[in-house]
C-alpha positions in Angstrom: 101.2 117.8 116.7 101.7 115.6 113.7 101.9 118.0 110.3 98.9 115.5 108.7 96.8 116.7 111.7 97.7 120.4 111.7 97.1 120.1 107.6 94.0 118.5 108.4 93.2 121.7 110.6 93.6 124.1 108.8 91.6 122.8 105.8 88.6 122.5 108.4 89.6 126.2 109.7 89.8 127.3 106.0 86.4 125.5 105.5 84.8 127.2 108.7 86.4 130.8 107.0 84.7 130.5 103.8 81.6 129.5 104.9 81.2 132.4 107.2 82.2 135.3 104.5 80.2 133.2 101.8 77.4 136.1 100.4 74.0 136.2 102.1 70.9 135.4 100.4 67.7 138.2 100.1 65.2 135.0 101.2 66.8 133.1 103.9 70.0 135.5 105.0 72.7 134.2 107.1 70.8 130.7 107.0 71.9 130.3 103.2 75.9 129.8 105.0 74.8 126.2 105.9 73.1 125.9 102.7 75.6 126.6 100.8 78.2 124.4 103.2 75.1 121.3 102.8 75.3 121.6 98.9 78.8 121.1 98.9 79.6 118.8 101.2 77.0 116.5 99.5 78.6 116.7 95.9 81.8 115.7 97.8 80.5 112.8 99.7 78.7 111.4 95.7 82.5 112.0 94.6 84.2 110.0 97.1 81.5 107.1 97.0 82.8 107.4 93.1 86.3 107.7 93.6 86.3 104.5 95.9 84.1 102.4 93.0 87.0 103.9 90.8 90.0 102.6 92.2 88.1 99.8 93.8 87.4 99.1 89.7 91.6 99.6 89.3 92.8 97.4 92.2 90.7 94.2 91.0 92.0 94.9 87.4 95.4 95.5 88.3 95.5 93.3 91.8 97.4 96.1 93.8 96.8 95.9 97.2 97.3 99.5 98.0 94.0 100.5 95.3 91.6 98.3 97.6 93.4 99.7 100.7 92.6 103.0 99.1 89.0 101.8 98.0 88.8 101.3 101.2 89.2 104.1 103.1 87.7 106.2 100.1 84.5 103.9 101.3 85.2 105.2 104.9 85.5 108.2 104.3 82.2 108.9 102.2 80.3 107.2 104.8 81.6 109.8 107.0 80.7 112.9 105.1 77.2 110.6 104.4 76.2 111.2 107.7 77.7 114.4 108.9 75.5 115.6 105.5 72.3 114.1 107.4 73.3 115.6 110.1 73.9 119.1 108.7 70.2 118.3 106.7 68.4 118.1 109.8 69.7 121.9 111.0 69.4 123.2 107.7 65.7 121.9 107.8 64.9 123.3 111.0 67.0 127.1 110.1 64.9 127.8 107.2 62.2 125.7 106.8 60.8 125.9 110.4 60.9 122.3 111.6 61.9 118.6 110.1 60.1 116.6 106.8 60.7 113.8 107.4 59.0 112.5 104.4 61.3 115.2 101.9 62.7 112.3 99.5 65.6 113.9 99.2 66.2 113.2 102.9 64.3 109.9 103.4 65.9 108.1 100.4 69.9 109.4 101.2 68.8 108.4 105.4 68.1 104.8 103.8 71.4 105.1 102.0 73.1 106.0 104.8 72.1 103.0 106.9 72.4 100.3 103.8 76.3 102.1 103.4 77.0 101.6 107.1 75.6 98.1 107.2 77.8 97.1 104.3 81.0 98.6 105.3 81.5 97.0 108.5 80.3 94.0 107.0 83.2 94.6 104.4 86.3 94.9 107.2 85.4 91.2 108.2 86.3 90.1 104.2 89.3 90.7 102.3 90.2 94.2 100.8 89.2 92.8 97.4 85.8 91.7 98.9 85.6 96.0 100.1 86.3 96.9 96.1 83.7 94.8 94.9 81.3 96.3 97.7 82.2 99.6 97.2 81.8 99.6 92.9 77.8 97.9 94.0 77.3 100.5 96.4 78.6 103.8 94.0 76.1 101.9 90.7 73.2 101.8 93.5 73.6 105.3 94.9 74.1 107.0 91.8 71.2 104.9 90.4 69.1 105.8 93.4 70.1 109.7 93.0 69.4 109.9 89.5 65.6 110.3 89.8 65.4 111.4 93.1 62.0 113.4 93.6 61.8 116.5 95.8 58.8 118.2 97.5 60.4 121.3 99.6 64.0 120.9 99.0 65.4 123.1 95.6 66.8 121.7 92.8 69.8 122.9 92.6 69.7 126.2 93.6 73.0 127.3 93.4 74.4 126.1 90.3 70.8 128.2 88.3 72.2 131.2 90.6 72.6 134.2 88.3 74.9 135.5 91.4 78.6 135.4 90.6 79.8 135.8 93.9 77.9 132.7 95.0 79.2 130.3 93.0 82.6 131.0 93.6 82.3 130.8 97.3 80.7 126.9 96.4 82.8 126.4 94.3 85.5 127.5 96.7 84.0 125.1 98.8 83.7 122.3 97.1 87.8 122.4 96.4 88.2 122.8 100.2 86.1 119.6 100.9 87.7 117.1 98.0 91.1 118.5 100.0 89.3 117.5 103.6 87.7 114.4 102.0 92.3 113.6 100.8 93.0 114.5 103.9 90.5 111.8 106.2 91.3 109.1 103.9 94.8 109.3 103.4 94.7 109.5 107.5 92.2 106.0 107.8 95.1 104.5 104.9 97.5 104.9 106.5 96.2 103.8 110.0 94.6 100.7 107.9 98.1 99.8 106.3 100.2 100.3 109.2 97.8 97.5 111.1 97.7 95.6 108.8 101.8 95.5 108.6 102.2 94.9 112.3 100.8 91.0 112.2 103.2 90.8 109.2 106.6 91.9 111.3 105.7 89.9 114.1 
């Protein structure tokens, strides 16, 4: 087993362990643990989309191919995280609301954004890396604008950040750090694969 895969598995194991050890909450009980993971996961997905845009901007300004490669890899990683977040949302709603509320704006709008991101990333694979960076910048701006004033019906507004329980906040921060590391590991793997794939035709 290669070292990158080993470190990836260790990070995933750490995420699972921290989630299982997270403190319970009086109302949701053990169901709150998936809520912690779900909340940290979406924040990291947004961070990855933003990183893809910022690094893509750096690539456009510096004209460095490596930055465009990282922008593409981060964009793909962010999309994977976003789709996983939506799947997790379905489970969270089922566990904590006893059903799936499809009309919830904090699920419906992210679902629409996921479809757009998927189509965009698929389309960009047929264009030069320069276009990927440009697309990632445009998408990140649209994403942040759409989420800025998103409403909520049943979904609570930042329950962890507004909590007075320091233990919960510490576990949440730990999850954020581990998921950022996981995102970087996935992006690094995708970037290495993309770089080697592009290098093969040149070598031939």
